[in-house]
N, CA, C and O atoms as a MOPAC input file, in Angstrom:
PM7 MOZYME 1SCF
protein

 N     94.62100 1   107.42000 1    87.16000 1
 C     94.40300 1   105.83100 1    87.59100 1
 C     94.07700 1   105.18700 1    86.82800 1
 O     93.20300 1   105.39400 1    85.98600 1
 N     94.89600 1   104.04100 1    87.02200 1
 C     95.18800 1   102.43800 1    85.98800 1
 C     93.55200 1   101.57800 1    86.29100 1
 O     92.57300 1   102.14200 1    86.78200 1
 N     93.59900 1   100.24200 1    85.89300 1
 C     93.07100 1    99.65400 1    86.31300 1
 C     92.87200 1    98.57800 1    86.98100 1
 O     92.01400 1    97.69500 1    86.97600 1
 N     94.21700 1    98.89600 1    87.81100 1
 C     94.21400 1    98.17000 1    88.76800 1
 C     93.36200 1    98.50500 1    89.82000 1
 O     92.53100 1    97.63700 1    90.08800 1
 N     93.32900 1    99.88100 1    90.72400 1
 C     92.68100 1   100.39600 1    91.21100 1
 C     91.15000 1    99.79400 1    91.53600 1
 O     90.83700 1    99.19000 1    92.56200 1
 N     90.18600 1   100.14300 1    90.29300 1
 C     88.76700 1    99.52700 1    90.42200 1
 C     88.74900 1    98.42900 1    90.21900 1
 O     87.59500 1    98.00200 1    90.21400 1
 N     89.85600 1    97.32300 1    89.94100 1
 C     89.34900 1    95.91400 1    89.80800 1
 C     89.65400 1    95.41300 1    90.66700 1
 O     89.41200 1    94.20900 1    90.75500 1
 N     90.42900 1    96.19300 1    91.85800 1
 C     90.85500 1    95.46400 1    93.43600 1
 C     89.29200 1    95.93900 1    94.19700 1
 O     88.46600 1    95.13100 1    94.62000 1
 N     89.16200 1    97.36100 1    94.23200 1
 C     87.78700 1    97.82300 1    94.46200 1
 C     86.61500 1    96.86300 1    94.27300 1
 O     85.88000 1    96.31500 1    95.09300 1
 N     86.65600 1    96.83600 1    93.23200 1
 C     85.22600 1    95.33600 1    92.98000 1
 C     85.65200 1    94.56500 1    93.94300 1
 O     85.23200 1    94.71900 1    95.09000 1
 N     86.75100 1    93.40500 1    93.55400 1
 C     87.58100 1    92.19400 1    93.97600 1
 C     87.00800 1    92.12600 1    95.39400 1
 O     86.38100 1    91.13300 1    95.76100 1
 N     87.29000 1    93.52000 1    96.45000 1
 C     87.06300 1    93.80300 1    97.75700 1
 C     85.54500 1    93.34200 1    97.85900 1
 O     85.16400 1    92.19500 1    98.09400 1
 N     84.67200 1    94.57800 1    97.61400 1
 C     83.27300 1    94.69700 1    97.08900 1
 C     82.53100 1    92.90000 1    97.28400 1
 O     81.83300 1    92.35500 1    98.13900 1
 N     83.01300 1    92.57100 1    96.27900 1
 C     82.68400 1    91.16200 1    95.90600 1
 C     82.65300 1    89.98000 1    96.86900 1
 O     81.74000 1    89.16300 1    96.98900 1
 N     83.98000 1    90.03600 1    97.63300 1
 C     85.09000 1    89.06900 1    98.63400 1
 C     83.95700 1    89.60400 1    99.32500 1
 O     83.08300 1    88.75100 1    99.47600 1
 N     83.60200 1    91.01600 1    99.91500 1
 C     82.59000 1    91.26400 1   101.14000 1
 C     81.16000 1    90.40800 1   100.90100 1
 O     80.43600 1    89.64900 1   101.54600 1
 N     81.20700 1    90.92500 1    99.76100 1
 C     79.36000 1    89.94200 1    99.54600 1
 C     79.85700 1    88.37300 1    99.78700 1
 O     79.24500 1    87.82600 1   100.70400 1
 N     80.49900 1    87.84800 1    99.36200 1
 C     80.98100 1    86.58900 1    99.39200 1
 C     80.96300 1    85.86000 1   100.86200 1
 O     80.46200 1    84.77800 1   101.17100 1
 N     81.67700 1    86.81400 1   101.66500 1
 C     81.62400 1    86.32600 1   102.74900 1
 C     80.62300 1    86.51100 1   103.78800 1
 O     80.51200 1    86.05300 1   104.92500 1
 N     79.59500 1    87.68300 1   102.75300 1
 C     78.58000 1    87.85400 1   104.05700 1
 C     77.58400 1    86.64300 1   103.63600 1
 O     76.77800 1    86.24200 1   104.47600 1
 N     77.65200 1    85.78100 1   101.74300 1
 C     76.87500 1    85.44300 1   101.42100 1
 C     77.26300 1    83.46100 1   102.40900 1
 O     76.46500 1    82.62400 1   102.83300 1
 N     78.54000 1    83.47700 1   102.39200 1
 C     79.02700 1    81.96500 1   103.41200 1
 C     78.66700 1    82.13500 1   105.07600 1
 O     78.13700 1    81.25300 1   105.75200 1
 N     78.91900 1    82.95000 1   105.37600 1
 C     78.50700 1    83.45400 1   106.75800 1
 C     76.84700 1    83.15100 1   106.83000 1
 O     76.49700 1    82.44000 1   107.77200 1
 N     75.75400 1    83.65100 1   105.87300 1
 C     74.64100 1    83.04000 1   105.64200 1
 C     74.14200 1    81.59300 1   105.16600 1
 O     73.02000 1    81.11100 1   105.32400 1
 N     75.05600 1    81.12600 1   104.65700 1
 C     74.93000 1    79.56900 1   104.21700 1
 C     75.27400 1    78.90800 1   105.92700 1
 O     74.45700 1    78.11300 1   106.39200 1
 N     76.47000 1    79.29300 1   106.73500 1
 C     76.76600 1    78.38100 1   107.99100 1
 C     75.96800 1    78.74300 1   108.78300 1
 O     75.87400 1    78.01800 1   109.77400 1
 N     75.03500 1    80.00800 1   108.72400 1
 C     73.90200 1    80.22600 1   110.14700 1
 C     72.89500 1    79.05900 1   109.48300 1
 O     72.77500 1    77.95300 1   110.01000 1
 N     72.29200 1    79.39100 1   108.43900 1
 C     71.39500 1    78.58000 1   107.66000 1
 C     71.61400 1    76.96400 1   108.36600 1
 O     70.92300 1    76.48600 1   109.26600 1
 N     72.52000 1    76.45100 1   107.82500 1
 C     72.68500 1    75.47900 1   108.10900 1
 C     72.89100 1    74.63600 1   109.65900 1
 O     72.72800 1    73.44700 1   109.93300 1
 N     73.25200 1    75.62800 1   110.38400 1
 C     73.24500 1    75.70900 1   111.84500 1
 C     71.93300 1    75.22400 1   112.24500 1
 O     71.59700 1    74.12500 1   112.68400 1
 N     71.06200 1    76.59400 1   111.92500 1
 C     69.49700 1    76.42100 1   112.18700 1
 C     68.88500 1    75.08200 1   111.74200 1
 O     68.04200 1    74.37400 1   112.29100 1
 N     69.64600 1    74.92400 1   110.43000 1
 C     69.00200 1    73.03500 1   110.08000 1
 C     69.36400 1    71.54400 1   110.99600 1
 O     68.68700 1    70.53800 1   111.20100 1
 N     70.60100 1    71.89800 1   111.37000 1
 C     71.61100 1    70.75200 1   112.20300 1
 C     70.40600 1    71.12000 1   113.84200 1
 O     70.11000 1    70.06400 1   114.40100 1
 N     70.01500 1    71.93200 1   114.27700 1
 C     69.70200 1    72.64500 1   115.46400 1
 C     68.17800 1    72.18400 1   115.52200 1
 O     67.58500 1    71.99200 1   116.58400 1
 N     67.67100 1    72.04300 1   114.39100 1
 C     66.29500 1    71.79100 1   113.94100 1
 C     65.31900 1    72.61900 1   114.59100 1
 O     64.39000 1    72.22700 1   115.29600 1
 N     65.77800 1    74.45800 1   114.12300 1
 C     65.31700 1    75.53700 1   114.29500 1
 C     64.53800 1    75.60600 1   112.39000 1
 O     64.22200 1    76.77500 1   112.17000 1
 N     64.39900 1    75.20500 1   111.85000 1
 C     63.64300 1    75.25600 1   110.17900 1
 C     63.88200 1    73.71800 1   109.88600 1
 O     64.61100 1    72.92400 1   110.48200 1
 N     63.17200 1    73.55600 1   108.94900 1
 C     63.07600 1    72.01400 1   108.53800 1
 C     63.76300 1    72.48500 1   107.19300 1
 O     63.98600 1    73.63300 1   106.81000 1
 N     64.12000 1    70.89500 1   106.39300 1
 C     65.13700 1    70.87500 1   105.51300 1
 C     64.60400 1    71.27500 1   104.03500 1
 O     65.39100 1    71.55900 1   103.13200 1
 N     63.25800 1    71.27400 1   103.87800 1
 C     62.86000 1    72.11300 1   103.05300 1
 C     62.82600 1    73.42800 1   103.05900 1
 O     62.77000 1    73.69500 1   101.85800 1
 N     62.82300 1    74.45800 1   103.65900 1
 C     62.99600 1    75.53700 1   103.91000 1
 C     64.37300 1    76.20200 1   103.70800 1
 O     64.51200 1    77.32400 1   103.22100 1
 N     65.60200 1    75.23100 1   104.21900 1
 C     66.66000 1    75.72900 1   104.22900 1
 C     67.38900 1    75.35000 1   103.19800 1
 O     68.46400 1    75.89100 1   102.93700 1
 N     66.82900 1    74.27500 1   102.42600 1
 C     67.09700 1    73.80900 1   101.14900 1
 C     66.90700 1    74.96400 1    99.93700 1
 O     67.72800 1    75.21300 1    99.05500 1
 N     65.26100 1    75.76100 1   100.19100 1
 C     65.35100 1    77.05200 1    98.92400 1
 C     66.10800 1    77.88400 1    99.67200 1
 O     67.13300 1    78.21700 1    99.07800 1
 N     65.99300 1    78.32600 1   100.70900 1
 C     66.63300 1    79.75900 1   101.12100 1
 C     68.48700 1    79.18100 1   100.78100 1
 O     69.08900 1    80.16700 1   100.35700 1
 N     69.09700 1    78.38400 1   100.83100 1
 C     70.59500 1    78.17300 1   100.27100 1
 C     70.76300 1    77.82100 1    98.96900 1
 O     71.86600 1    78.20500 1    98.57900 1
 N     70.00100 1    77.12700 1    97.93900 1
 C     70.01700 1    77.32400 1    96.62400 1
 C     69.63200 1    78.57800 1    95.63900 1
 O     70.14900 1    78.82600 1    94.55000 1
 N     68.53100 1    79.34400 1    96.34100 1
 C     68.65900 1    80.56800 1    95.19900 1
 C     69.95300 1    81.16300 1    95.45200 1
 O     70.32800 1    81.66100 1    94.39000 1
 N     70.80000 1    81.34100 1    96.35600 1
 C     72.18400 1    82.00200 1    96.33700 1
 C     73.60500 1    81.25800 1    95.59600 1
 O     74.74700 1    81.64000 1    95.34200 1
 N     72.78400 1    79.91800 1    95.40700 1
 C     74.30100 1    79.10800 1    94.82000 1
 C     74.64300 1    79.68700 1    93.50300 1
 O     75.81600 1    80.00400 1    93.30400 1
 N     73.38700 1    79.93200 1    92.19800 1
 C     73.75700 1    81.21500 1    91.29600 1
 C     74.56900 1    82.36300 1    91.21500 1
 O     75.51100 1    82.56300 1    90.44900 1
 N     74.06500 1    83.15400 1    92.16000 1
 C     74.89100 1    84.63300 1    92.67700 1
 C     75.89400 1    84.16500 1    92.96000 1
 O     76.78700 1    84.72300 1    92.32200 1
 N     76.38300 1    83.15800 1    93.80800 1
 C     77.62400 1    83.30800 1    94.37000 1
 C     78.48300 1    82.33700 1    93.53600 1
 O     79.53400 1    82.09000 1    94.12800 1
 N     78.35400 1    81.61000 1    92.16700 1
 C     78.81100 1    81.37300 1    90.92100 1
 C     79.07300 1    82.31500 1    90.18400 1
 O     80.24300 1    82.56500 1    89.89600 1
 N     78.19000 1    82.94000 1    89.78400 1
 C     78.74500 1    84.65400 1    89.18500 1
 C     79.64900 1    85.43000 1    89.96800 1
 O     80.62000 1    85.95100 1    89.41900 1
 N     79.41900 1    85.58000 1    91.30500 1
 C     80.43000 1    86.54400 1    91.48200 1
 C     81.79000 1    86.31300 1    91.77300 1
 O     82.77300 1    87.05400 1    91.74900 1
 N     81.59900 1    84.86500 1    92.11400 1
 C     83.50700 1    83.57800 1    91.84300 1
 C     84.12400 1    83.87900 1    90.52900 1
 O     85.31900 1    84.13400 1    90.37800 1
 N     82.97300 1    83.82100 1    89.31500 1
 C     83.47900 1    83.81400 1    88.04100 1
 C     83.84700 1    85.35300 1    87.65500 1
 O     84.88000 1    85.58600 1    87.02800 1
 N     82.97800 1    86.37200 1    88.04700 1
 C     83.35900 1    87.37500 1    87.95800 1
 C     84.62100 1    88.09800 1    88.32000 1
 O     85.28700 1    88.78000 1    87.54100 1
 N     84.90900 1    87.85100 1    89.73400 1
 C     85.95800 1    88.33000 1    89.62100 1
 C     87.28200 1    87.79300 1    89.23400 1
 O     88.18800 1    88.50200 1    88.79500 1
 N     87.40200 1    85.85000 1    89.50500 1
 C     88.20500 1    85.60300 1    88.23900 1
 C     88.76400 1    85.99000 1    86.80400 1
 O     89.90800 1    86.06300 1    86.35600 1
 N     87.68100 1    86.17900 1    86.33500 1
 C     87.94300 1    86.33400 1    85.11600 1
 C     88.33200 1    87.79400 1    84.77900 1
 O     88.79100 1    88.12800 1    83.68700 1
 N     88.09700 1    88.66700 1    85.85800 1
 C     88.90200 1    89.90600 1    85.59900 1
 C     90.26600 1    89.87700 1    85.73300 1
 O     91.10600 1    90.48800 1    85.07300 1
 N     90.45800 1    88.88400 1    86.92000 1
 C     91.98500 1    88.63700 1    87.30700 1
 C     92.72300 1    88.15800 1    85.95800 1
 O     93.87800 1    88.35800 1    85.58300 1
 N     91.93200 1    87.63600 1    85.51100 1
 C     92.62200 1    86.44800 1    84.06300 1
 C     93.00600 1    88.04000 1    83.01100 1
 O     94.10200 1    88.39800 1    82.58000 1
 N     91.86000 1    88.61000 1    82.87900 1
 C     91.79300 1    89.75700 1    81.76900 1
 C     92.70400 1    90.77200 1    81.72300 1
 O     93.14500 1    91.40900 1    80.76700 1
 N     92.99300 1    90.85000 1    83.27000 1
 C     93.89600 1    92.22400 1    83.88200 1
 C     95.89500 1    91.66700 1    83.89400 1
 O     96.84200 1    92.42300 1    84.11100 1
 N     95.95400 1    90.21100 1    83.59600 1
 C     96.85200 1    89.74400 1    83.86500 1
 C     97.31100 1    89.78500 1    85.22600 1
 O     98.53900 1    89.76800 1    85.30000 1
 N     96.65900 1    89.83800 1    86.41000 1
 C     97.34000 1    89.16300 1    87.47000 1
 C     97.23100 1    87.64500 1    87.83800 1
 O     96.51300 1    87.21700 1    88.74200 1
 N     97.97100 1    86.94100 1    87.08900 1
 C     98.27000 1    85.62000 1    87.31000 1
 C     98.48300 1    85.01500 1    88.28500 1
 O     98.11600 1    83.84000 1    88.27200 1
 N     99.25400 1    85.62100 1    89.71000 1
 C     99.13000 1    85.06100 1    91.02800 1
 C     98.01400 1    84.89500 1    91.82500 1
 O     97.82600 1    83.93300 1    92.57000 1
 N     97.46100 1    85.59600 1    91.70500 1
 C     95.77100 1    85.91500 1    92.40100 1
 C     94.84200 1    85.09500 1    91.61700 1
 O     93.77700 1    84.72500 1    92.11200 1
 N     95.28700 1    84.70000 1    90.06700 1
 C     94.03800 1    84.15300 1    89.32700 1
 C     94.77400 1    82.72800 1    90.06800 1
 O     94.22000 1    82.23200 1    91.05000 1
 N     95.71900 1    82.28500 1    89.65900 1
 C     95.94500 1    81.21900 1    89.78400 1
 C     95.47000 1    80.53500 1    91.29200 1
 O     94.95400 1    79.41700 1    91.29500 1
 N     95.68500 1    81.29700 1    92.57600 1
 C     95.02700 1    81.19100 1    94.07900 1
 C     93.76100 1    81.21500 1    93.79400 1
 O     93.07300 1    80.48100 1    94.50400 1
 N     93.14400 1    81.89700 1    92.87800 1
 C     91.24200 1    82.04700 1    93.27000 1
 C     90.71900 1    80.93700 1    92.36800 1
 O     89.58500 1    80.49900 1    92.56300 1
 N     91.53700 1    80.42800 1    91.32700 1
 C     90.88200 1    79.29300 1    90.12800 1
 C     90.16700 1    78.51200 1    91.39600 1
 O     88.97600 1    78.58500 1    91.69600 1
 N     91.24500 1    77.70700 1    92.10000 1
 C     90.49100 1    76.40200 1    92.25200 1
 C     89.25500 1    76.75100 1    93.14000 1
 O     88.37000 1    76.03400 1    92.67300 1
 N     88.68600 1    77.51400 1    94.23600 1
 C     87.40900 1    78.00300 1    94.29300 1
 C     86.76000 1    78.43100 1    93.20200 1
 O     85.97900 1    79.27300 1    93.64500 1
 N     86.67300 1    78.38900 1    92.52700 1
 C     85.89900 1    78.88400 1    91.51400 1
 C     85.57400 1    78.08700 1    90.75700 1
 O     84.42600 1    78.02500 1    90.31800 1
 N     86.84800 1    77.01400 1    90.31700 1
 C     86.22100 1    75.81100 1    89.59400 1
 C     85.55700 1    74.99100 1    90.83000 1
 O     84.60000 1    74.36500 1    90.37400 1
 N     85.68300 1    74.79100 1    92.02600 1
 C     84.72600 1    74.05900 1    92.71700 1
 C     83.10400 1    74.20000 1    93.09900 1
 O     82.20100 1    73.41100 1    93.37800 1
 N     83.26700 1    75.91100 1    92.92900 1
 C     81.71900 1    76.14100 1    92.61800 1
 C     81.02200 1    75.96300 1    91.72000 1
 O     79.81800 1    75.71500 1    91.78100 1
 N     82.08100 1    76.12800 1    90.18900 1
 C     81.21900 1    75.70200 1    88.96600 1
 C     81.28800 1    74.04600 1    89.16300 1
 O     80.40900 1    73.47300 1    88.51900 1
 N     82.03000 1    73.30300 1    89.81300 1
 C     82.10600 1    71.79300 1    89.50000 1
 C     80.83500 1    71.62300 1    90.56300 1
 O     80.07600 1    70.72800 1    90.18900 1
 N     80.49800 1    72.15600 1    91.58000 1
 C     79.19700 1    71.85600 1    92.57300 1
 C     78.10300 1    71.98600 1    91.81700 1
 O     77.22000 1    71.15600 1    91.60300 1
 N     78.25200 1    73.39600 1    91.31400 1
 C     76.91300 1    73.66000 1    90.21300 1
 C     76.75800 1    72.95900 1    89.29100 1
 O     75.55300 1    72.85400 1    89.06500 1
 N     77.31800 1    72.43400 1    88.65300 1
 C     77.19700 1    71.46700 1    87.37000 1
 C     76.74600 1    70.33200 1    87.50700 1
 O     75.77000 1    69.84400 1    86.93700 1
 N     77.58100 1    69.76100 1    88.42900 1
 C     77.57700 1    67.91200 1    88.98500 1
 C     76.34000 1    67.94400 1    89.64000 1
 O     75.81300 1    66.91900 1    89.20700 1
 N     75.63600 1    68.40000 1    90.31400 1
 C     74.58000 1    68.00500 1    91.08900 1
 C     73.79300 1    66.73000 1    90.57200 1
 O     73.73100 1    66.76600 1    89.34300 1
 N     73.24800 1    65.75000 1    91.04500 1
 C     72.89400 1    64.55800 1    90.98600 1
 C     71.06500 1    64.80700 1    89.79000 1
 O     70.30400 1    65.72500 1    90.09800 1
 N     70.85800 1    64.24500 1    89.07000 1
 C     69.93700 1    64.44300 1    88.40100 1
 C     68.40100 1    64.48000 1    88.95200 1
 O     67.62000 1    65.02100 1    88.16900 1
 N     67.92200 1    64.06700 1    89.98700 1
 C     67.08900 1    64.30000 1    91.16000 1
 C     67.16500 1    65.39100 1    92.01600 1
 O     66.13600 1    65.97700 1    92.35500 1
 N     68.12600 1    65.69000 1    92.35500 1
 C     68.14800 1    67.03700 1    93.15900 1
 C     67.81100 1    67.85800 1    92.86700 1
 O     68.35000 1    68.22800 1    91.82300 1
 N     66.63100 1    68.91000 1    93.48200 1
 C     66.32900 1    70.22800 1    93.36500 1
 C     67.58300 1    71.12100 1    93.24600 1
 O     67.31000 1    72.23400 1    92.79700 1
 N     68.48600 1    70.98400 1    93.44400 1
 C     69.62300 1    72.00800 1    93.39200 1
 C     70.47600 1    71.43500 1    93.98500 1
 O     70.21000 1    70.25700 1    94.22500 1
 N     71.83800 1    71.95900 1    94.48300 1
 C     73.27100 1    71.60800 1    95.44600 1
 C     72.80800 1    71.27400 1    96.52900 1
 O     73.29000 1    70.21100 1    96.92100 1
 N     71.93400 1    71.80400 1    97.32400 1
 C     71.40700 1    71.63900 1    98.78900 1
 C     69.94400 1    71.17200 1    98.04100 1
 O     69.28100 1    71.90900 1    97.31100 1
 N     69.52100 1    69.41200 1    98.49600 1
 C     68.35500 1    68.83100 1    98.14100 1
 C     67.76800 1    68.41400 1    99.89300 1
 O     68.35100 1    67.70700 1   100.71600 1
 N     66.82500 1    68.93000 1    99.99700 1
 C     65.75500 1    68.59900 1   101.27500 1
 C     66.22300 1    67.16400 1   101.71500 1
 O     66.73800 1    66.79600 1   102.77100 1
 N     65.86900 1    66.43600 1   100.52600 1
 C     65.64300 1    64.55300 1   100.69800 1
 C     66.90600 1    63.99700 1   100.91100 1
 O     66.88300 1    62.78600 1   101.13100 1
 N     67.73200 1    64.40100 1   100.91000 1
 C     69.57500 1    64.26200 1   100.61300 1
 C     70.52000 1    64.69700 1   102.05600 1
 O     71.46600 1    64.02300 1   102.46400 1
 N     70.20300 1    65.50600 1   102.46500 1
 C     71.12000 1    66.47600 1   103.29900 1
 C     71.04400 1    65.93000 1   104.55100 1
 O     71.93800 1    66.42900 1   105.23400 1
 N     70.23200 1    64.93800 1   105.33000 1
 C     70.59300 1    64.62200 1   106.30600 1
 C     70.96400 1    62.92500 1   106.03400 1
 O     71.18100 1    62.13800 1   106.95600 1
 N     70.97800 1    62.66000 1   104.97300 1
 C     71.53100 1    61.27800 1   104.60400 1
 C     73.29100 1    61.44500 1   104.75400 1
 O     73.73900 1    62.59100 1   104.76200 1
 N     74.08500 1    60.46600 1   104.85000 1
 C     75.55300 1    60.09300 1   105.07700 1
 C     76.29800 1    61.39300 1   105.22800 1
 O     77.25900 1    61.79400 1   104.57100 1
 N     75.77400 1    61.87000 1   106.05000 1
 C     76.95900 1    63.28400 1   106.65300 1
 C     76.84300 1    64.44700 1   105.20400 1
 O     77.77500 1    65.12200 1   104.76700 1
 N     75.39400 1    64.40800 1   104.66800 1
 C     75.90100 1    65.41900 1   103.79600 1
 C     75.54900 1    67.07300 1   104.61100 1
 O     75.79400 1    68.17100 1   104.11000 1
 N     75.03500 1    66.85800 1   105.72800 1
 C     74.52200 1    68.06400 1   106.24200 1
 C     76.52500 1    68.64000 1   107.23900 1
 O     77.18100 1    69.66800 1   107.06800 1
 N     76.77800 1    67.59900 1   108.02400 1
 C     78.34400 1    67.59200 1   108.05100 1
 C     78.97300 1    68.26700 1   107.08000 1
 O     79.28900 1    69.41700 1   107.38400 1
 N     79.30900 1    67.81900 1   105.76900 1
 C     80.24200 1    67.91800 1   104.53800 1
 C     79.71000 1    69.60800 1   104.12300 1
 O     80.41200 1    70.55300 1   103.76300 1
 N     78.43900 1    69.55100 1   104.30200 1
 C     78.12400 1    71.19200 1   103.13300 1
 C     78.87600 1    72.04100 1   104.99200 1
 O     79.55200 1    73.06500 1   104.88900 1
 N     78.70400 1    71.64800 1   105.92700 1
 C     79.18200 1    72.92000 1   107.26800 1
 C     80.68200 1    72.95800 1   106.76800 1
 O     81.12200 1    74.05000 1   106.40700 1
 N     81.76100 1    71.48300 1   106.70500 1
 C     83.02700 1    72.05100 1   106.40100 1
 C     83.60900 1    72.72300 1   105.06400 1
 O     84.68900 1    73.26200 1   104.82500 1
 N     82.14100 1    72.40600 1   104.06400 1
 C     82.70100 1    73.19900 1   102.81900 1
 C     82.21700 1    74.28000 1   103.10100 1
 O     82.67500 1    74.94600 1   102.17300 1
 N     81.60500 1    74.99200 1   103.71200 1
 C     80.75100 1    76.31500 1   104.07500 1
 C     82.53100 1    76.70000 1   104.89500 1
 O     83.19800 1    77.60600 1   104.39300 1
 N     82.90800 1    76.16700 1   105.72100 1
 C     83.84600 1    76.46100 1   106.88300 1
 C     85.16400 1    76.83600 1   105.99800 1
 O     85.68000 1    77.91900 1   106.27200 1
 N     85.71400 1    76.12200 1   105.05200 1
 C     86.38200 1    76.47000 1   104.22500 1
 C     86.28300 1    77.11300 1   103.21700 1
 O     87.17500 1    77.11800 1   102.36900 1
 N     84.82200 1    78.00100 1   103.06700 1
 C     84.95800 1    78.79200 1   101.92800 1
 C     84.86400 1    79.88800 1   102.38000 1
 O     84.98200 1    80.80000 1   101.56200 1
 N     84.54600 1    80.37000 1   104.25400 1
 C     84.84000 1    80.85500 1   105.02600 1
 C     86.31900 1    81.31600 1   105.26100 1
 O     86.68700 1    82.48100 1   105.40700 1
 N     86.97600 1    80.37000 1   105.26900 1
 C     88.54600 1    80.94300 1   105.23100 1
 C     89.21700 1    81.32500 1   103.99900 1
 O     90.11100 1    82.16900 1   103.93600 1
 N     88.65300 1    80.53700 1   102.83500 1
 C     89.16000 1    81.58000 1   101.57200 1
 C     89.40800 1    82.80500 1   101.13600 1
 O     90.34400 1    83.44700 1   100.65700 1
 N     87.71300 1    83.01900 1   101.60000 1
 C     87.35800 1    84.08900 1   101.26500 1
 C     87.96600 1    85.36800 1   102.21400 1
 O     88.39700 1    86.46100 1   101.84500 1
 N     87.84900 1    84.88500 1   103.37700 1
 C     88.49600 1    85.81000 1   104.50500 1
 C     89.93000 1    85.96900 1   104.46000 1
 O     90.40000 1    86.96100 1   105.01700 1
 N     90.91500 1    84.91900 1   103.72600 1
 C     92.00200 1    85.59000 1   102.99200 1
 C     92.08700 1    86.24400 1   102.17000 1
 O     92.89600 1    87.17100 1   102.12600 1
 N     91.32300 1    85.97100 1   101.32700 1
 C     91.04000 1    86.75900 1    99.90300 1
 C     90.58400 1    88.29300 1   100.08200 1
 O     91.17700 1    89.23700 1    99.56000 1
 N     89.75800 1    88.37100 1   100.67000 1
 C     89.81000 1    89.62800 1   101.31000 1
 C     90.49400 1    90.75400 1   101.97200 1
 O     90.22900 1    91.95100 1   101.86500 1
 N     91.40200 1    90.19200 1   102.66300 1
 C     92.74200 1    90.83300 1   103.36300 1
 C     93.79000 1    91.14400 1   101.90700 1
 O     94.45400 1    92.16300 1   101.71800 1
 N     93.69900 1    90.07500 1   101.10000 1
 C     94.89700 1    90.02900 1   100.06000 1
 C     93.91400 1    91.15200 1    98.87600 1
 O     94.54000 1    92.02300 1    98.27300 1
 N     92.60500 1    91.02500 1    98.68800 1
 C     92.51200 1    92.32600 1    97.98700 1
 C     92.36800 1    93.48500 1    98.22700 1
 O     92.36300 1    94.32300 1    97.32600 1
 N     92.17000 1    93.89200 1    99.92600 1
 C     92.40300 1    94.77600 1   100.29400 1
 C     94.20500 1    95.39200 1   100.28000 1
 O     94.41700 1    96.49500 1    99.77800 1
 N     95.00100 1    94.83800 1   100.67700 1
 C     96.41300 1    94.79600 1   100.50000 1
 C     96.50900 1    95.43700 1    98.77600 1
 O     96.99200 1    96.55700 1    98.60300 1
 N     96.11500 1    94.78900 1    97.84000 1
 C     96.42500 1    95.03400 1    96.63900 1
 C     95.60100 1    96.29800 1    96.22000 1
 O     96.14100 1    97.08000 1    95.43800 1
 N     94.35400 1    96.55700 1    96.67000 1
 C     93.77600 1    97.60000 1    96.59100 1
 C     94.30000 1    98.77700 1    96.91000 1
 O     94.10800 1    99.76900 1    96.20700 1
 N     95.00500 1    98.79600 1    97.98300 1
 C     95.73200 1    99.84600 1    99.14300 1
 C     97.04100 1   100.09500 1    97.96700 1
 O     97.29500 1   101.27000 1    97.70100 1
 N     97.66300 1    99.26400 1    97.44000 1
 C     98.85900 1    99.71600 1    96.70900 1
 C     98.78000 1    99.76200 1    95.39300 1
 O     99.85700 1    99.83000 1    94.80100 1
 N     97.55800 1    99.73900 1    94.59900 1
 C     96.91000 1   100.43900 1    93.60600 1
 C     96.91300 1   102.08300 1    93.74000 1
 O     97.52000 1   102.95400 1    93.11800 1
 N     95.95600 1   102.12200 1    94.83800 1
 C     95.67700 1   103.48800 1    95.18500 1
 C     96.87600 1   104.26800 1    95.20200 1
 O     97.14300 1   105.21200 1    94.45900 1
 N     97.55400 1   103.79800 1    96.09600 1
 C     99.12200 1   104.55800 1    96.56400 1
 C    100.01900 1   104.87300 1    95.17300 1
 O    100.47500 1   105.99600 1    94.95400 1
 N    100.22400 1   103.65900 1    94.20400 1
 C    101.10300 1   103.84200 1    93.08300 1
 C    100.23400 1   104.74400 1    92.01000 1
 O    100.74100 1   105.45000 1    91.13900 1
 N     98.58200 1   104.55200 1    92.28900 1
 C     98.01000 1   105.87800 1    91.34400 1
 C     98.50900 1   107.34300 1    91.69200 1
 O     98.87800 1   108.21200 1    90.90200 1
 N     98.43700 1   107.39300 1    92.92500 1
 C     98.99600 1   108.83700 1    93.52700 1
 C    100.09100 1   109.35300 1    93.31600 1
 O    100.25300 1   110.56200 1    93.14800 1
 N    101.00100 1   108.48000 1    93.29800 1
 C    102.77900 1   108.80300 1    92.96400 1
 C    102.81900 1   108.99800 1    91.49000 1
 O    103.46400 1   109.88400 1    90.92900 1
 N    102.29200 1   108.36000 1    91.07300 1
 C    102.51700 1   107.91800 1    89.31400 1
 C    102.02700 1   109.08600 1    88.86900 1
 O    101.95800 1   109.30600 1    87.66000 1

């Protein structure tokens, strides 16, 4: 068995974890929108998952680069670049990407929801791409 099968197994598990994180973000932001939780607790819950999301995105993208899967790397790079950009360009006064004082201003909550929906679609598509690549890598490993 080569390096492809373990890579895509890891990518599949990582993609599943990212799917769960994005669904958690959507549920938490929906709770804030419906006033089930306050802005401070919502932002605290979400901000502690930003860095693990960043690491998970960067890990898969780096492994795809190192192993030479250029097409999947190029397709995966914009999402990783967006997460890195959001992490490093938060305004200086904010406590994190999600800030309780700013989340209700200027449709920020709606923008976060749209971003989470886009991430959900991206991770869902890539989950199935990783699943397909994993199956192909496992089949090639058995035959060869």
